[in-house]
N, C-alpha and C positions, 0 to 999 in steps of 0.2 A: 128574561133568561136567569138562571140559578147559578150564582157565581161558586166555584168551590173556595173554601177558606182552607189555608195552609198555617198551621200554628208551628211555630219553632222556638224550641226551650230554651232555658237559661243554663250556663254552667255553674256547678257541677251537676246537673239533675238531668233527667231524661223525660221523655214526652208525659211522664204522670204529674209535672207540674200543671198540665193545660185541663186534666181531667174534669174538675168540677165544671169550668168554664166551658169546655167542650161539650159536655153533657147538657148543659144549660141549650146552647146554640143547637144542636142536635134535636131539643126537643121542640123547637121552633120551626123543624123541617130543614136545616141547612144541612149541606154536605162538607163535614171538617175532615181535614187529615192532621194527624199528630205524628210525624215523623220522628223517630230517634235520629239524633245526628252524630257523626264523626267520633264513632266508639261509645257512645253512650247506648245503654238499654240493648236493643237486638242489633244496632247499626255497629259495622266492624270499622276499625281506625283505619282511615284513609292511610293510602301509600303514599310517600313521598315527603318533600318538606312541609311542614305546617303551614297550611295556607287555608284560610277560609273559603277561596274558591274552589277548591276541591269539595267541600261540604257541598257549597251551593251549584258547582256541577252535578254533584251524586243526587242532589234534588232534583235537578233537572231531568237526570235518567229516570229516575223513580216516576216522575210525573209524565214521562212517555211512557212507561212501561204499564202505567194504567190508563192510558189513553187521554191525559188530560191535556189540555194547552193552556188557556189563560186561568189565573188565580187571583185571589185576594190573598196577600201575604201578611203575616203579623208574626214579630219575633219578640221575644224578651230579653234583654240583656244579650248574650252571645247570639241568640236567635235573631236579634236586631242586627246584629252586626251580618251575620249570615244572610238574611235577607237585603239587605243593602249589597253585598256582594253579588247575589243573585240579580238584583234589580240592575246592578253595573252590567253584568254578564248576560242576561236575558231580559232586558227590558220591554220586550214586546210580549213578555208574557204575564207581567204584572198589571192589573187592572185595578188595584186599590192596594193600599199600605198601611200597616201599622206598625209602630217602633214603639216599645215599653221599655223604660229604664236601658236607652241605649244613645249614646252621641252619634252625630254625624260626622266629628273629626277624629284623626287618627289620635294614637295616645302620644303624650308628650314623652320626650326622653327619659324622664324619671319614672313615669307610668311603666313605659315599657320595661323599664330595668325592675323594677318593682313586678311586673308579672313572671318575667325571665327566672327573676332570683325565687319566686313561689314555684313555678314550673321544677327547679332543680331539687327545692325542698320538699315538694310532694312526692317524690321519688325515693325519699330516704324512709326507710319503713321507722326506724326509730323516732322520728319526729313527726310521723304524719298525723295520728291522733292529735296532739298538742297544736298542729298546728289548722288542724280543721276545726278545732275546740275554740279556739281564739278568732279565727275570720268568720266562721258561717253565720254566726249572729248578726252581723252587718248586712247580711242578706236581707232581713226583715226589718220592719220599722219599729219604733221605740214601743208604740202603741200594740203590736202585734206581741212583740215580746213580754209585754207586761200583763195582756189579758190573754194570751193564749199561748202560753208556754210548749203546749203540745205541738204549736209548728215548730218551735226552734228546735224542739228535740226530732221530730219528722226529718227537717230539713238537714239537721246534723248528721242524722242516721242514713239519709241517703247520699249524703257528700262522703262519709266513710264508707260507704260501699261502691262509691265511683272508682271506676278501674285508674288508678294512679297513671298509667301511661297516657290514658285518655285524656286525664286532666291537663297534665302536663303538653302535650301536643296541644291540647284547645288553649291553654294560655299564651303557649307561643304563637298559634296562628292569630290570636287576637291581637297581641302584642305588634305583629307585623302586618296587620291591616293597613291600608291606604285611607287617607282623607276621602269622605264620601260625599263631600259638600256641592260637588259638581254634578255628583249623580243625582242627588236630590233635588238641584234644581232644575235638572232636565226632565223631571218625572211629573207629567201633569195629568195626575192622576188623583182621585178622592184619597185623603192621608190623613192620618192622626196620628199625633205624639203623646203618650202615654207618661205621665211620670207621678211617684208617689209622693205626696208630701214630706214626708220622713224618708225619704232614698236618700242612704248616705254615701253611695256610690256615684251617683250621678246628680249634678244639681240642677235646681231649677232654671239657673243661667242657662247650663247648658242644653237643657230641653227645649228652651224658648228659642235658642239658636239654630236648633235642628229644625223645630215646625216652621220656623221663618224661612229656612231653606227651601221647604216644599212649597209650591206654586199654589197647592190647593191644600195646605196642612192646615190643621188647627190643633191645640194645647187643650189637653186635659190633665187637670190636676186631682187626684185623689187624696182626700185628706186621710190622715192616720194609717195610710199603707207606704211600705217601704219599697224595696227594689223588685219584690216578686208579686206583682199586682195578681195574676192569674191565681195564685195560691192564697193570698192574703184578701182578694177581694174578687173573687172568682163572677159573681153576680153582676157587679159594675162592669167588671171585664166584659163580660157577654153582652153586655146592653151596648157597652161602647163599637163592639166588632158587629154587631146586629145594626146598629146606626149606619157605620160604615158602608156594609155590605148593601142595606137599603139604598144608600146615597150612590155608591157604583152602579148599582142595577139601574136606578133609576135615570142616571146619567146616560147610560147606555142605549135605553129604550129612547130617550130624545134625541141622542145623536144617530140613530136607526130611523127615527121618523124624520127628522130633517134630509137624511139622505134620500129617503122616498119622495120628499117633497122638491126637493133638487133635481133629482132623476126625473119626475113629472114635468118640472117645468122646462128643463131640456129638451125633452120630448115634444114639447108643445111649440116651443122655439124653431123646432126643425122644418 
């Protein structure tokens, strides 16, 4: 069976983060969905207190609208946190999982406080441009910044264009997220955790712990890449996700064949 793949974007970008990687996967004949989330791109800002659960449930409703049941789910940074919320709330719909630049634990009190201060500051019209200029480069690896400065300019431009209310809402939602370790431990599906070797926001040790929590998880480290692998290394990202899909589909086929064999054996025993 062909498993639909849902790609969830990072903050403060929209689904364009995935354009190149999604194109490469579609060229392989894969069905790929790249929804905007929570006030970014074409998506409306959710009503209610900031919570990634609202974003995850919105995704479930959109899949229902399209008649899609089970999916492979991949998320980068904020998208990874939405993916974990979706996994917790809709576990029977996730057949494979990829987490890129996302940690399985909740924020520390210090990290959550920093997010909340950022959320307040991004709403200040007089401070926004300076805040974006100071923080956006850390989304990319040092190699990317040095060799492809146009990507830094592109990401900065996208960050400046992002609706401030949506950025603030998302930061507050991420700060309020719960620890997903137990959810990951219960996810007996093919899974991969991807980390850029030059990621300045999520450490290799954190990525190792996230992969270790997944019963069938594996860790992939991308050299010369920072926090935004789908943008910095789209071909490598597409290759990793294609492999995950193939693994998930092979596993499903094996399970179906085993079920047929068991059913035949039970019928013969009657």
